[in-house]
TORTI-117518 format. One line per 4 residues: number of its first residue (from 0); for each residue x, y, z of N, C-alpha, C, O, CB. Coordinates in pm, 1 decimal. Glycine has a CB too. Layout:
// residues N
NUM	X,Y,Z,X,Y,Z,X,Y,Z,X,Y,Z,X,Y,Z | ...
// end
This chain:
// residues 127
0	17546.8,12747.9,16142.9,17586.6,12709.9,16050.2,17577.6,12643.4,16045.3,17549.2,12648.6,15925.6,17648.9,12718.3,16017.6 | 17568.5,12504.5,16075.2,17632.4,12359.1,16091.6,17512.6,12333.0,16123.9,17490.4,12212.4,16112.6,17758.3,12314.1,16194.7 | 17424.6,12392.1,16159.2,17269.1,12289.4,16182.3,17195.3,12341.7,16088.6,17074.6,12322.8,16103.9,17171.7,12297.6,16337.7 | 17216.4,12381.3,16027.5,17166.5,12450.0,15937.0,17149.4,12371.0,15743.4,17074.8,12373.9,15645.6,17266.7,12579.1,15960.4
4	17285.8,12306.7,15795.5,17312.7,12281.0,15687.7,17305.1,12065.8,15720.2,17325.9,11971.4,15643.9,17472.1,12383.1,15643.8 | 17270.2,12072.5,15850.8,17220.2,11896.9,15860.9,17066.1,11938.8,15860.8,16999.4,11853.2,15802.9,17277.4,11783.4,16036.6 | 16972.2,12071.0,15920.3,16867.4,12057.1,15880.5,16893.2,12027.5,15735.7,16869.6,11911.1,15703.5,16789.0,12159.8,15916.0 | 16935.0,12104.6,15645.2,16934.0,12045.2,15461.5,16902.7,11987.7,15435.0,16801.2,11967.5,15368.5,17002.8,12009.3,15381.9
8	17006.7,11906.6,15491.3,17028.2,11724.6,15497.2,16944.0,11686.8,15476.7,16881.6,11698.3,15371.1,17062.9,11641.9,15605.7 | 16903.7,11607.7,15606.4,16776.4,11576.2,15652.5,16622.2,11602.7,15555.6,16542.5,11516.8,15518.1,16776.8,11657.3,15778.9 | 16618.4,11735.7,15536.5,16450.3,11763.2,15428.1,16542.7,11712.5,15280.8,16494.9,11661.4,15179.5,16360.5,12009.1,15411.4 | 16667.6,11741.1,15304.8,16640.4,11638.8,15110.5,16630.5,11482.8,15108.8,16599.1,11392.3,15031.5,16805.9,11654.1,14982.2
12	16687.9,11506.9,15275.2,16613.6,11282.0,15238.4,16529.5,11271.1,15233.0,16459.4,11208.4,15153.6,16612.1,11144.4,15325.9 | 16499.9,11353.5,15351.4,16292.9,11288.1,15399.0,16290.5,11313.3,15198.7,16314.0,11212.5,15132.0,16107.3,11479.5,15565.5 | 16257.5,11467.0,15112.9,16194.1,11474.3,15030.0,16265.2,11338.3,14923.5,16194.3,11268.4,14851.2,16189.9,11625.6,14993.1 | 16343.9,11330.7,14929.7,16432.5,11152.2,14793.0,16385.1,11156.3,14917.0,16433.8,11253.8,14974.3,16634.2,11075.0,14695.5
16	16289.0,11076.2,15008.2,16212.7,10957.4,14986.5,16083.1,10961.1,15038.9,16042.2,10887.6,15128.8,16275.1,10848.2,15037.0 | 16017.9,11049.9,14979.9,15882.5,11077.8,14955.8,15885.9,11096.3,14761.8,15805.3,11153.2,14688.1,15832.8,11237.1,15062.2 | 15986.3,11037.8,14736.3,15953.2,11060.3,14611.6,15985.4,10914.8,14496.6,15939.9,10865.2,14393.5,16037.8,11197.3,14579.1 | 16107.5,10890.5,14609.5,16082.1,10741.5,14604.5,15938.1,10611.5,14589.1,15921.5,10513.5,14516.5,16135.9,10725.2,14715.7
20	15846.2,10685.3,14712.5,15747.2,10588.2,14761.1,15625.7,10626.0,14678.1,15529.0,10550.4,14669.4,15720.5,10594.9,14924.1 | 15635.2,10815.7,14579.9,15581.3,10794.1,14537.5,15554.0,10777.3,14415.4,15458.9,10816.6,14347.8,15554.2,10822.6,14577.7 | 15695.7,10680.6,14376.6,15654.6,10621.1,14208.3,15618.0,10521.0,14135.7,15612.4,10491.8,14016.2,15724.0,10623.0,14140.8 | 15588.4,10464.1,14260.9,15520.6,10340.0,14191.8,15419.5,10461.1,14164.3,15430.8,10572.3,14215.9,15468.2,10174.2,14288.2
24	15322.5,10423.6,14078.2,15260.6,10514.5,13941.1,15094.1,10402.0,13968.4,15133.8,10290.4,14001.8,15390.8,10484.1,13719.6 | 14960.0,10404.3,13963.6,14844.6,10334.1,14021.6,14765.8,10301.5,13889.4,14703.8,10196.6,13871.6,14756.5,10427.4,14136.4 | 14780.2,10444.8,13764.0,14748.6,10493.6,13687.0,14662.8,10349.0,13581.0,14735.8,10264.2,13529.6,14872.2,10580.6,13649.6 | 14482.9,10340.6,13559.5,14508.6,10236.9,13491.4,14368.8,10199.0,13547.2,14322.7,10251.2,13648.7,14647.5,10151.3,13512.8
28	14303.2,10102.8,13472.4,14180.0,10065.4,13405.3,14162.5,9899.3,13502.3,14185.1,9791.3,13447.8,14205.7,10057.4,13199.3 | 14110.2,9915.0,13680.2,14064.8,9879.4,13737.0,13969.8,9835.0,13746.2,13871.9,9903.5,13716.5,14077.7,9912.1,13772.3 | 13948.9,9676.5,13799.2,13812.5,9580.6,13751.2,13785.7,9522.1,13897.2,13862.0,9497.8,13990.6,13847.4,9434.3,13613.6 | 13664.1,9510.5,13882.7,13561.9,9435.2,14032.1,13524.9,9316.2,14018.2,13435.8,9270.8,13946.5,13414.1,9497.2,14069.7
32	13633.8,9236.5,14127.4,13646.6,9130.4,14129.9,13450.3,9066.2,14144.2,13402.7,8966.2,14090.5,13767.9,9108.8,14249.8 | 13382.4,9163.1,14229.8,13272.9,9032.6,14169.6,13178.3,9102.1,14048.5,13118.7,9001.4,14010.1,13145.3,8965.0,14317.0 | 13117.2,9236.4,13946.9,13058.1,9235.4,13840.1,13232.1,9276.3,13775.8,13327.9,9340.6,13818.8,12904.7,9343.0,13827.4 | 13196.4,9185.8,13634.7,13295.8,9202.5,13555.9,13194.4,9373.8,13445.9,13178.8,9405.3,13327.9,13339.1,9009.1,13461.6
36	13163.0,9419.8,13556.7,13094.6,9544.3,13379.7,13123.7,9700.4,13503.3,13089.4,9812.2,13465.0,12789.4,9511.3,13295.4 | 13164.7,9687.7,13592.9,13249.5,9796.8,13721.0,13314.9,9769.3,13716.1,13363.4,9656.4,13721.7,13245.0,9822.4,13851.6 | 13362.3,9901.9,13697.3,13579.6,9983.3,13598.3,13574.9,10061.4,13650.3,13471.2,10091.8,13709.3,13635.8,10050.5,13412.8 | 13663.3,10120.1,13654.4,13742.0,10251.8,13700.2,13869.3,10278.5,13657.1,13969.2,10206.6,13658.4,13758.0,10258.6,13835.0
40	13848.6,10423.2,13607.8,13978.7,10489.3,13530.3,14110.7,10538.2,13606.0,14133.2,10654.2,13571.5,13929.9,10617.5,13459.2 | 14205.4,10491.8,13696.1,14230.2,10594.0,13742.3,14382.0,10680.4,13676.9,14469.8,10625.2,13610.7,14224.3,10554.9,13881.8 | 14380.2,10778.8,13704.5,14521.9,10883.6,13699.2,14552.3,10907.0,13755.1,14461.8,10954.3,13823.8,14551.0,10977.5,13665.1 | 14707.9,10926.4,13838.7,14722.4,10940.0,13882.3,14863.2,11023.8,13838.1,14929.7,10979.7,13744.3,14679.2,10862.9,13935.0
44	14910.9,11161.8,13918.5,14982.4,11205.2,13878.7,14976.5,11309.0,14040.0,14889.8,11391.0,14070.2,14961.4,11239.5,13724.2 | 15126.8,11259.7,14138.3,15231.5,11246.0,14217.1,15097.3,11205.0,14280.7,15024.5,11106.4,14269.1,15349.8,11360.9,14263.1 | 15093.7,11293.4,14336.3,14983.3,11271.8,14468.0,14817.2,11253.6,14477.7,14728.9,11222.7,14557.6,14997.6,11390.6,14546.7 | 14837.9,11294.4,14340.8,14688.3,11315.8,14382.5,14639.8,11216.3,14255.9,14690.4,11165.0,14156.2,14621.2,11503.9,14381.9
48	14512.5,11221.6,14321.9,14427.1,11105.8,14171.2,14330.3,11173.0,14127.4,14300.5,11275.6,14188.5,14342.4,10940.5,14208.0 | 14215.4,11113.7,13948.9,14172.5,11154.1,13884.8,14074.8,11001.7,13849.3,14109.0,10931.6,13754.0,14266.2,11231.8,13806.4 | 13991.9,10975.0,13908.6,13890.7,10827.1,13886.6,13776.1,10871.8,13823.3,13709.9,10968.6,13860.7,13834.7,10741.7,14033.5 | 13748.8,10792.0,13713.8,13605.5,10797.8,13660.4,13568.3,10635.4,13651.1,13641.9,10546.9,13607.6,13595.0,10885.1,13498.4
52	13450.0,10623.2,13697.6,13369.2,10464.0,13736.3,13298.2,10444.4,13676.3,13249.0,10550.8,13638.5,13301.6,10428.5,13847.3 | 13233.3,10331.1,13618.3,13204.1,10291.1,13530.6,13112.1,10180.7,13560.4,13170.5,10083.6,13608.5,13300.7,10275.9,13467.3 | 12942.0,10162.4,13541.2,12877.2,9996.1,13586.0,12791.0,10051.5,13501.4,12785.1,10158.2,13440.3,12819.4,9926.1,13761.7 | 12698.1,9916.1,13515.0,12567.1,9920.3,13457.0,12507.7,9901.4,13554.6,12575.6,9853.1,13645.2,12528.8,9838.3,13355.4
56	12334.6,9932.1,13590.8,12197.2,9927.6,13674.5,12111.6,9916.3,13605.7,12095.9,9997.2,13514.3,12158.2,10027.9,13752.5 | 12030.5,9816.8,13624.5,11928.3,9728.3,13499.5,11937.0,9799.6,13358.4,11873.0,9869.4,13279.7,11740.9,9729.8,13542.8 | 12067.3,9731.5,13379.9,12076.7,9751.4,13176.7,12137.9,9921.4,13115.5,12174.3,9942.0,12999.8,11854.9,9739.8,13092.1 | 12135.3,10029.4,13231.0,12152.2,10140.3,13211.5,12262.3,10199.8,13213.2,12296.7,10192.5,13331.2,12094.5,10183.8,13264.8
60	12346.5,10258.8,13153.1,12495.6,10285.8,13170.3,12530.2,10384.5,13229.8,12502.5,10496.4,13186.6,12562.2,10296.0,13067.5 | 12624.6,10358.2,13385.3,12635.6,10492.1,13473.0,12705.9,10507.3,13496.2,12774.0,10411.4,13532.5,12593.4,10525.5,13564.3 | 12766.7,10648.8,13500.2,12924.0,10685.2,13565.6,12933.8,10809.2,13611.7,12871.7,10913.5,13591.2,13045.5,10677.3,13466.4 | 13022.7,10778.2,13677.2,13067.5,10870.2,13816.8,13229.9,10891.8,13775.7,13306.2,10830.1,13701.5,13044.6,10767.9,13999.7
64	13248.8,11055.0,13893.8,13384.0,11084.9,13829.7,13398.4,11156.3,13978.1,13305.8,11202.4,14044.9,13400.4,11185.7,13659.2 | 13586.1,11152.3,14023.5,13591.8,11179.5,14096.8,13783.4,11210.5,14158.3,13886.8,11145.8,14141.4,13494.9,11098.5,14134.6 | 13756.5,11320.7,14220.1,13909.2,11316.7,14223.9,13995.8,11329.9,14382.9,13922.6,11383.6,14466.0,13953.0,11446.8,14126.3 | 14119.0,11296.0,14432.6,14121.1,11284.9,14554.1,14300.2,11237.7,14550.3,14370.1,11264.0,14452.5,13991.8,11177.4,14614.2
68	14340.4,11183.2,14643.7,14434.8,11145.4,14707.0,14541.9,11004.3,14730.2,14498.2,10917.9,14806.3,14383.6,11173.4,14784.4 | 14616.8,10991.5,14695.6,14731.5,10929.9,14741.9,14817.9,10830.6,14834.1,14914.1,10761.0,14801.7,14756.2,10986.9,14753.8 | 14747.5,10846.5,14972.8,14900.7,10861.7,15070.4,14980.4,10672.8,15062.5,14916.2,10568.9,15077.3,14837.7,10920.1,15305.8 | 15115.1,10683.5,15038.4,15138.5,10518.7,15132.6,15035.5,10410.0,14959.6,15034.2,10412.5,14836.6,14981.5,10516.9,15393.4
72	14970.0,10333.3,15077.4,14857.6,10264.5,15043.5,14733.4,10286.6,15073.3,14637.8,10211.2,15091.7,14868.4,10169.4,15072.4 | 14738.8,10334.5,15074.4,14562.4,10422.7,15073.9,14525.0,10556.5,14987.7,14594.3,10657.7,14977.3,14526.3,10489.0,15238.4 | 14388.0,10528.9,14924.3,14283.4,10640.0,14813.2,14237.7,10637.6,14923.6,14220.3,10575.7,15028.5,14178.7,10607.5,14659.5 | 14217.9,10762.2,14842.8,14068.6,10803.3,14927.4,14008.7,10936.0,14824.6,14072.5,11041.2,14829.2,14106.1,10873.8,15132.3
76	13908.8,10929.0,14750.3,13860.9,11010.3,14662.6,13673.7,11023.4,14639.9,13586.9,10936.2,14636.0,13938.8,10960.1,14540.0 | 13667.5,11174.3,14628.7,13538.0,11168.4,14605.7,13461.8,11171.0,14474.7,13495.6,11218.1,14366.1,13500.9,11252.3,14668.1 | 13349.4,11108.1,14511.7,13241.2,11078.3,14355.1,13110.4,11158.8,14332.2,13002.4,11189.1,14383.1,13173.0,10912.8,14352.2 | 13173.6,11170.9,14244.7,12975.2,11229.3,14120.1,12899.4,11153.1,14079.9,12952.4,11043.3,14062.9,12972.4,11295.0,13957.2
80	12796.2,11156.4,14054.6,12726.7,11033.0,13953.5,12686.6,11158.7,13892.0,12645.6,11257.7,13952.6,12590.6,10896.1,14009.0 | 12703.5,11145.0,13755.7,12668.6,11200.0,13696.4,12500.9,11234.1,13610.2,12441.3,11326.5,13554.7,12755.3,11172.4,13662.6 | 12476.1,11037.8,13659.8,12245.2,11044.5,13650.4,12268.3,11009.9,13756.4,12388.4,11004.3,13782.5,12099.3,10925.8,13542.1 | 12187.9,10977.3,13847.9,12161.7,10873.6,14008.7,12082.6,10754.6,13987.2,11960.5,10769.2,13981.4,12065.2,10956.5,14141.3
84	12148.2,10602.0,13970.2,12099.5,10565.4,13941.8,12057.4,10517.3,13984.3,12037.8,10406.9,13933.5,12111.6,10551.6,13898.0 | 11992.4,10546.5,14132.9,11826.8,10495.4,14201.9,11784.9,10577.8,14286.2,11758.1,10542.1,14400.9,11813.6,10357.3,14287.6 | 11769.2,10725.8,14237.2,11681.4,10820.3,14298.3,11779.5,10963.8,14192.9,11887.2,11023.4,14190.7,11687.6,10815.4,14517.5 | 11611.9,10953.0,14101.2,11653.8,11070.6,13993.3,11639.9,11189.7,14091.8,11740.8,11257.6,14072.6,11542.7,11088.3,13840.0
88	11579.4,11236.4,14168.6,11552.7,11380.3,14217.5,11661.0,11358.3,14321.9,11645.2,11450.9,14401.6,11385.2,11426.7,14276.2 | 11760.6,11285.0,14361.5,11913.6,11261.0,14493.7,12029.1,11282.0,14401.9,12088.4,11206.4,14324.9,11941.3,11065.3,14583.6 | 12042.1,11399.9,14431.5,12272.6,11342.2,14378.1,12276.7,11277.2,14434.7,12202.0,11262.7,14531.4,12440.4,11421.7,14403.2 | 12422.9,11161.0,14381.2,12521.8,11082.4,14380.5,12630.4,11091.0,14455.5,12719.5,11006.5,14446.0,12553.7,11076.9,14284.9
92	12638.7,11211.9,14554.6,12819.9,11245.2,14610.6,12856.4,11124.2,14702.5,12786.2,11067.4,14786.2,12845.7,11414.7,14727.7 | 12981.5,11100.8,14665.5,12976.2,11085.0,14821.5,13162.2,11016.7,14819.4,13242.6,11079.2,14750.3,12810.2,10944.0,14892.0 | 13193.8,10936.1,14870.1,13400.2,10868.1,14956.3,13392.8,10747.0,14907.9,13321.9,10655.8,14950.4,13441.4,10840.4,15180.0 | 13490.1,10744.2,14788.9,13571.5,10562.9,14814.4,13704.4,10567.8,14892.0,13771.6,10662.1,14850.1,13628.5,10474.4,14644.1
96	13762.1,10504.3,14983.6,13844.4,10459.3,15025.9,13872.0,10362.8,15053.5,13849.9,10291.1,15151.2,13859.7,10492.3,15074.1 | 13953.9,10348.9,14916.4,14038.7,10243.2,14934.1,14253.5,10203.7,14949.5,14353.4,10274.8,14938.5,13976.1,10190.0,14823.1 | 14229.6,10056.2,14978.7,14358.1,10025.4,15047.8,14435.1,9900.2,14959.3,14400.2,9784.0,14938.6,14323.2,9978.4,15214.8 | 14538.3,9966.4,14923.1,14660.5,9893.7,14747.0,14717.1,9791.5,14840.6,14774.7,9793.1,14949.4,14843.9,10032.4,14645.3
100	14684.1,9717.2,14768.7,14769.1,9489.0,14865.5,14938.3,9618.0,14873.7,14941.1,9741.0,14875.8,14809.6,9198.3,14627.2 | 15015.3,9549.5,14875.3,15138.9,9551.4,14929.6,15210.6,9590.5,14760.0,15264.1,9697.1,14729.4,15184.6,9386.4,15024.8 | 15187.6,9449.9,14655.5,15189.3,9454.0,14561.2,15145.3,9472.5,14400.1,15169.7,9426.8,14288.5,15207.6,9420.6,14593.5 | 15030.5,9611.9,14495.4,15017.3,9739.1,14356.8,14963.7,9640.8,14208.6,14991.4,9660.1,14090.2,15228.1,9832.5,14310.8
104	14882.5,9538.2,14269.4,14805.0,9396.5,14154.3,14636.2,9474.0,14204.3,14574.9,9539.6,14120.0,14841.6,9138.3,14236.2 | 14579.3,9454.6,14345.6,14464.3,9468.4,14345.6,14430.0,9516.8,14431.9,14519.4,9537.3,14513.9,14410.6,9392.2,14328.6 | 14223.7,9587.8,14490.6,14247.7,9679.1,14655.5,14180.6,9679.6,14633.7,14117.4,9711.2,14532.9,14309.7,9792.1,14725.1 | 14145.8,9601.1,14825.7,14007.7,9676.1,14855.4,13963.0,9776.4,14901.8,14018.4,9855.9,14977.7,13950.5,9634.8,14908.3
108	13773.7,9780.2,14823.2,13738.1,9964.5,14789.1,13622.0,9951.5,14902.8,13555.7,9847.8,14901.0,13661.1,10029.5,14580.9 | 13594.8,10044.7,14996.5,13476.2,10081.9,15096.5,13446.6,10191.0,15008.5,13537.3,10267.3,14975.0,13507.6,10122.2,15269.7 | 13326.3,10207.0,14966.3,13223.6,10356.5,14921.4,13113.8,10385.8,15000.3,13007.0,10324.9,14994.0,13148.3,10349.6,14775.2 | 13136.4,10470.9,15068.7,12967.5,10587.8,15107.8,12976.8,10669.4,15008.6,13068.0,10728.9,14951.2,12952.8,10705.7,15270.2
112	12801.6,10655.9,14994.2,12741.7,10719.2,14903.2,12609.5,10775.3,14990.1,12607.7,10747.5,15110.1,12717.3,10624.3,14775.3 | 12509.3,10846.0,14939.1,12373.5,10886.2,14936.1,12259.3,10789.4,14801.2,12140.0,10798.5,14771.9,12391.5,11066.2,14904.0 | 12369.1,10706.3,14752.7,12267.8,10692.0,14624.6,12233.2,10565.5,14718.5,12122.7,10575.3,14771.9,12331.3,10670.9,14429.4 | 12307.8,10445.7,14749.9,12297.2,10349.7,14737.8,12373.1,10272.3,14934.1,12392.2,10160.3,14981.5,12365.5,10330.3,14577.5
116	12391.1,10422.5,14983.8,12468.7,10307.1,15079.6,12575.0,10258.7,15141.9,12560.8,10329.9,15241.4,12470.2,10236.7,15050.6 | 12696.0,10179.7,15172.9,12790.1,10189.1,15163.7,12829.8,10075.7,15111.5,12744.5,9991.5,15139.6,12831.0,10229.3,15250.9 | 12980.7,9994.0,15002.8,12906.2,9921.5,14940.1,13078.3,9884.1,14975.7,13164.0,9952.8,15031.3,12799.6,9948.0,14796.3 | 13081.9,9794.4,14938.0,13243.2,9707.1,14997.2,13292.9,9546.4,14873.7,13270.0,9425.7,14865.0,13189.8,9611.2,15223.5
120	13363.3,9645.4,14809.0,13382.5,9493.0,14669.5,13587.0,9547.9,14678.1,13649.4,9630.1,14745.2,13245.9,9543.8,14397.9 | 13632.9,9424.4,14546.0,13794.4,9422.9,14567.3,13806.7,9421.4,14395.5,13732.8,9374.5,14308.9,13877.7,9259.5,14673.6 | 13923.5,9488.3,14390.3,13973.6,9550.3,14237.1,14079.7,9467.8,14169.5,14179.7,9512.2,14226.0,14042.7,9705.1,14249.1 | 14113.0,9397.8,14104.8,14197.7,9393.3,14043.6,14264.3,9508.7,13907.6,14209.3,9583.6,13826.8,14165.1,9285.1,14023.6
124	14391.0,9476.8,13934.2,14468.4,9567.8,13777.2,14510.6,9523.0,13676.5,14589.1,9430.4,13656.5,14584.0,9637.0,13785.2 | 14448.5,9601.2,13598.0,14373.4,9558.6,13464.6,14543.7,9628.8,13308.3,14649.3,9589.1,13258.9,14145.4,9697.3,13461.7 | 14488.5,9697.0,13307.1,14663.7,9798.4,13243.2,14660.9,9886.8,13337.1,14748.1,9973.5,13342.8,14676.3,9903.0,13064.4
// end
């Protein structure tokens, strides 16, 4: 019985720490430090992420959406272009892996997709 109580207390503390660690919510608008027209709207629900990206390609608006998770300071989410900006005959699926700064105001992004290959850039939190 004593072991069960100790295990129960340990699990309660572990869950409490996890909830506190997930308390930082990064929901909002993030803007590229390289291209002002490139923006991502992120909605965070616990460790789940829902993301929409927008940019201009040769004057044409491009939109993608994705879903994923945040674990600590690492974000991983899928991306799917509603319209492939580079090849209309090829889908625009891929993945982003972002690393959030300790202060939660900037993030480094690495994007991998079958549209433009690999990209790397920085983003800052706007709202």
